[in-house]
Structures are given as structure tokens and as C-alpha cells.
C-alpha positions in Angstrom: -9.5 0.9 -4.5 -10.3 -1.9 -7.4 -11.4 0.1 -10.3 -9.5 0.2 -13.4 -5.9 1.3 -12.6 -5.4 4.0 -15.2 -2.5 6.3 -13.6 0.1 5.3 -11.0 3.1 6.9 -9.2 6.0 4.5 -9.0 9.6 4.7 -8.1 12.0 2.8 -9.9 14.7 1.5 -7.5 18.3 1.9 -8.1 21.4 2.7 -6.1 19.6 3.7 -2.8 18.0 0.1 -2.6 21.0 -1.8 -4.1 23.4 -0.5 -1.4 21.1 -0.2 1.3 22.1 -1.2 5.2 19.8 -4.2 5.7 20.0 -3.6 9.6 19.2 0.1 9.3 16.1 -0.4 7.3 14.9 -3.3 9.0 15.0 -5.8 5.9 15.2 -9.4 6.4 18.0 -11.8 6.2 17.2 -12.7 2.4 17.7 -9.1 1.3 19.7 -8.8 -1.7 19.8 -5.0 -2.9 20.9 -5.7 -6.5 18.7 -8.7 -6.9 15.7 -6.8 -5.4 16.3 -4.2 -8.3 16.2 -6.7 -10.8 12.8 -8.5 -9.3 11.5 -5.0 -9.5 11.6 -4.9 -13.3 9.3 -8.1 -13.5 6.6 -6.1 -11.2 6.8 -3.0 -13.2 6.3 -5.1 -16.5 3.1 -6.7 -15.0 1.8 -3.2 -14.0 2.6 -1.5 -17.5 0.9 -4.6 -19.2 -2.4 -3.8 -17.3 -2.6 -0.7 -19.4 -1.6 1.8 -16.6 0.3 5.0 -17.4 3.3 5.0 -14.9 4.4 8.1 -13.6 8.1 7.7 -12.5 10.1 8.9 -9.5 13.8 7.8 -10.3 16.3 6.9 -7.6 19.2 9.0 -8.1 21.2 7.9 -5.2 19.2 10.1 -2.5 19.5 7.1 0.1 15.7 6.6 0.6 15.7 2.8 0.2 12.1 2.5 1.2 10.9 5.2 -1.3 10.0 2.5 -4.0 7.0 2.0 -1.7 5.2 4.9 -3.0 1.8 3.9 -1.6 2.7 5.4 1.7 3.8 9.1 1.5 0.6 10.5 0.0 -3.2 9.8 -0.6 -5.0 10.7 -3.8 -8.6 11.9 -3.8 -11.0 12.8 -6.8 -9.9 16.5 -6.1 -6.2 16.1 -5.5 -3.4 14.7 -3.4 -2.9 14.7 0.4 0.9 14.6 1.4 1.2 12.4 4.4 3.5 12.4 7.3 5.8 9.2 7.7 5.8 7.5 11.1 9.2 5.7 10.2 11.6 8.4 10.6 13.8 7.2 7.9 11.1 7.7 5.4 10.4 11.5 6.3 11.9 12.9 3.3 9.7 10.9 0.7 6.4 13.1 0.8 8.5 15.9 -0.8 9.4 13.5 -3.9 5.7 13.0 -4.1 5.0 16.6 -4.2 7.4 17.4 -6.8 6.0 14.6 -8.9 2.5 15.8 -8.5 3.3 19.3 -9.4 5.2 18.0 -12.4 2.1 16.0 -13.6 -0.5 18.7 -13.0 -2.1 16.9 -9.8 -3.4 19.5 -7.4 -2.0 19.3 -3.8 -5.1 19.3 -1.2 -2.9 19.8 1.8 -0.6 17.9 3.9 -0.3 16.1 7.3 2.1 18.1 9.8 4.1 16.9 12.7 3.2 15.6 15.3 0.6 13.8 13.2 1.6 10.9 11.1 -0.4 9.1 8.5 0.9 6.4 6.2 -0.9 5.5 3.2 -0.8 1.7 4.0 -3.1 2.5 6.8 -5.8 4.1 4.4 -8.6 2.1 2.9 -11.3 3.4 0.8 -14.5 1.5 1.8 -16.5 3.6 -0.8 -16.0 6.9 -2.4 -17.1 8.8 0.8 -15.7 6.6 3.5 -11.9 6.3 4.3 -11.0 3.8 7.0 -7.6 4.6 8.7 -5.5 2.3 10.9 -4.5 3.7 14.1 -1.0 1.8 14.9 2.6 2.2 15.2 2.8 4.2 11.8 -0.4 6.5 12.0 -1.6 8.2 15.0 -4.6 10.0 16.3 -3.3 13.4 15.9 -2.6 12.6 11.8 -6.1 11.0 11.5 -7.7 14.2 13.0 -5.7 16.4 10.4 -6.9 14.0 7.6 -10.4 14.1 8.8 -10.2 18.0 8.7 -8.8 17.8 5.3 -11.2 15.6 3.5 -14.5 16.7 5.5 -15.0 19.7 2.8 -15.0 17.0 0.1 -17.8 15.2 1.8 -15.4 12.2 2.8 -15.9 10.6 6.2 -12.6 9.4 8.1 -13.0 6.5 10.3 -10.3 5.4 12.7 -9.6 1.7 13.6 -7.2 0.4 16.3 -4.4 -2.1 15.1 -2.6 -4.6 17.4 1.0 -4.1 18.1 1.7 -7.5 16.6 5.5 -7.5 16.0 6.6 -4.3 17.2 7.4 -0.7 16.3 10.1 -1.8 14.1 8.0 -3.9 12.2 5.2 -2.6 9.8 1.5 -3.5 10.5 -0.7 -1.4 8.4 -4.5 -1.6 8.0 -3.7 -2.8 4.4 -1.4 -5.5 5.9 -4.7 -7.2 6.8 -7.1 -6.2 4.0 -6.6 -5.7 0.3 -9.7 -4.8 -2.0 -10.2 -7.0 -5.0 -13.5 -5.6 -6.3 -16.0 -3.0 -5.2 -17.7 -5.5 -3.0 -14.8 -7.9 -2.4 -11.7 -8.1 -0.1 -9.1 -10.5 1.0 -8.5 -10.5 4.5 -6.4 -11.9 7.6 -9.1 -12.3 10.1 -6.9 -12.7 13.3 -5.5 -9.4 13.0 -8.6 -7.6 11.3 -10.2 -4.8 13.5 -13.6 -6.4 14.6 -15.3 -3.0 13.8 -13.8 -2.6 10.6 -14.6 -6.1 9.7 -18.4 -5.4 10.6 -18.3 -2.1 8.7 -17.2 -4.2 5.6 -20.0 -6.7 5.9 -22.6 -3.9 6.6 -21.4 -2.3 3.4 -22.0 -5.5 1.4 -18.3 -6.9 1.1 -17.6 -10.3 0.7 -14.7 -11.5 2.6 -12.3 -13.9 1.2 -9.9 -15.5 3.8 -6.1 -15.9 3.0 -4.4 -19.0 4.0 -2.9 -18.3 7.6 0.1 -20.3 7.1 1.0 -18.5 4.0 0.5 -15.2 5.6 2.9 -16.1 8.4 5.5 -17.6 6.3 5.4 -14.5 3.9 5.5 -12.1 6.8 1.9 -10.9 5.7 2.8 -10.3 1.7 0.9 -13.3 0.7 -2.4 -10.8 1.6 -0.7 -7.7 -0.1 -2.2 -7.8 -3.7 -2.7 -5.0 -6.1 -6.1 -4.8 -8.1 -5.5 -3.4 -11.7 -9.2 -3.8 -12.3 -12.1 -5.6 -10.4 -11.0 -9.1 -9.9 -7.7 -8.6 -11.7 -4.8 -8.7 -9.4 -1.1 -8.8 -9.2 0.5 -10.8 -6.2 3.8 -12.3 -5.1 4.5 -15.7 -6.1 4.7 -18.4 -3.5 1.1 -18.3 -1.9 -0.9 -21.2 -3.8 -3.8 -21.4 -1.5 -4.2 -17.8 -1.1 -4.2 -17.5 -5.0 -6.7 -20.3 -5.2 -8.9 -18.6 -2.7 -9.0 -15.3 -4.9 -9.4 -17.5 -7.9 -12.3 -19.2 -6.6 -14.0 -15.8 -5.9 -13.6 -15.1 -9.8 -10.2 -13.4 -9.7 -7.6 -13.7 -12.1 -4.1 -13.6 -10.4 -0.8 -12.6 -12.1 2.2 -13.3 -9.9 5.9 -12.4 -10.1 9.0 -13.5 -8.0 9.9 -11.1 -5.4 11.5 -13.0 -2.4 14.5 -10.1 -2.3 12.1 -7.0 -3.2 8.9 -8.0 -1.1 9.5 -10.3 1.4 12.7 -9.2 2.5 11.8 -5.5 2.5 8.4 -6.0 4.0 6.3 -4.8 1.3 4.1 -5.9 -1.5 2.6 -5.0 -4.9 0.1 -2.5 -3.2 2.8 -1.0 -1.3 4.9 -0.5 -4.7 2.3 1.7 -6.1 0.4 4.9 -5.5 -2.7 4.9 -7.8 -3.4 8.4 -8.9 -6.5 7.6 -11.1 -8.9 4.6 -11.1 -11.9 4.2 -13.4 -15.2 3.0 -12.5 
């Protein structure tokens, strides 16, 4: 998850986000749709500057405000994509957008998660090429994990489920990636108070060094201080405004690029990782 980002699926927000109903989508009080669209341009520039090819899904006014968070509706393996099943009902139309984009780009579709199973990409963390950790919580259920395990087993990939805490409830979004962000193949940024104990033990057993983000910044940013996107080993994009967490990453040898995203990320409960679906990373 921290190899050189070569190809990535993104959705350029437009009218669906600009005119979104804040209460309906569970966005924060600071939400400003038009400002969020403007802030996205800065993020997209940072991704493009990394050298990654961007596959665009355009916002044509379909009303899917959360569809800019392309990390969640699909999962990509070395053999193709798995279309996931969204735990948030308002997002259930998004996997179809990904399917169309993959077919247009020539990316094979391996299969899909079917109801009543749910799996969101934010709950999926590649520990290594043969081990996928999946958070079991309000957005991903056991039925979905079982389907994903069956789909990936023929590829030699093991799927391990880890229980997540209820934390702020069903309307909020606590994914496994809310509490861990890979920074390099053996390095990860974590928020220990919400990290499943067994998952933490697995990371340490596999040789990871864990960098702890600042807990006060985690709380103040609704967890977005921990949501960082690696564009390569120890090269990350992060939301501005978390200097202590940034310093912790830099002390671990990371180069950190930040962008202003109060309306885009903090208000909408999704960070740089959420805004991207990596399609190809290079070792």
C-alpha cells in the first residue's frame, strides 16, 4: 500500500458535492460544497505531481456526493478489481461507477460482494502481498468478509477479519484505515487507542515499525490527521493542520506534502487516502 503510485482512480467532484444536503450526507457544520470542490483541485495537483496517472470519474450531477471517496467502492489486486458493497445506503450506486471505469481502462473484474454482505475499501489494509486485513464494523460485516475471502483465496491471498469499536456510532465512519495508514512496506502511522489489539500484534510480528500520531490532533480533526496517502515509500500527502503528527512522520524519514482541506476532508469525514483508489503501485 506504500509502493510507488503509478495509476489511481479518482472522481472529480462537481454539482453533486457542491449542492449536497449536509444533514443527509452526515457532513460537519463546516461543510461548504463549493469550497470543497475548490479545495479538491489542490489535492488533485499534489497527486498529479507525484507522477501518477489519474483515471477520472466525472461528477455529472448524479447526486452521489460521497463518490469522490473512491477508495471505498472497490478493491484492486494484482489480478484485477473486486467491486465491493457499501455499508452506507446512500453510497450503494458507487460500485457501478467503478465497474464502468475499470471496463473502460481494461482492468479485469474478478468479482463482486453481494448483499447482504458489505465491505468498504476503507476497512481493507494490505499487510503484505498475500495478507489482507479487514475491519469488521459498521460499514463491513462478516458476510462480506466471507465473500471476499472466497474471492481472494484462489489468488493465494489470506483475508483476516478484525473487530472495530463502535466509537461514534453508525452514522459516523470508523474504518480500519481510520486508525492505521501505511507509510512504507514496514512502517505505519497508527492511533493506538482504537487499533484492534490482534491487528497491532500482527503488524509487529510482520516487522512493522509503528509511528503514533498525536492524539489531540486526531480528536480535533475527527481522525483525519491519521488519514495520509503514500505516493511512494515515505512520501505522503496529508491534510494541513496537524503539525505534531507531521513531525512524527518526518522523524521516521517521511517527506510530507500538505494541502488545505477543512471543507473537503474535515467536514466530509474523508482524507487523502479516501479520495483515491490506487489501481497500480510499483515496488
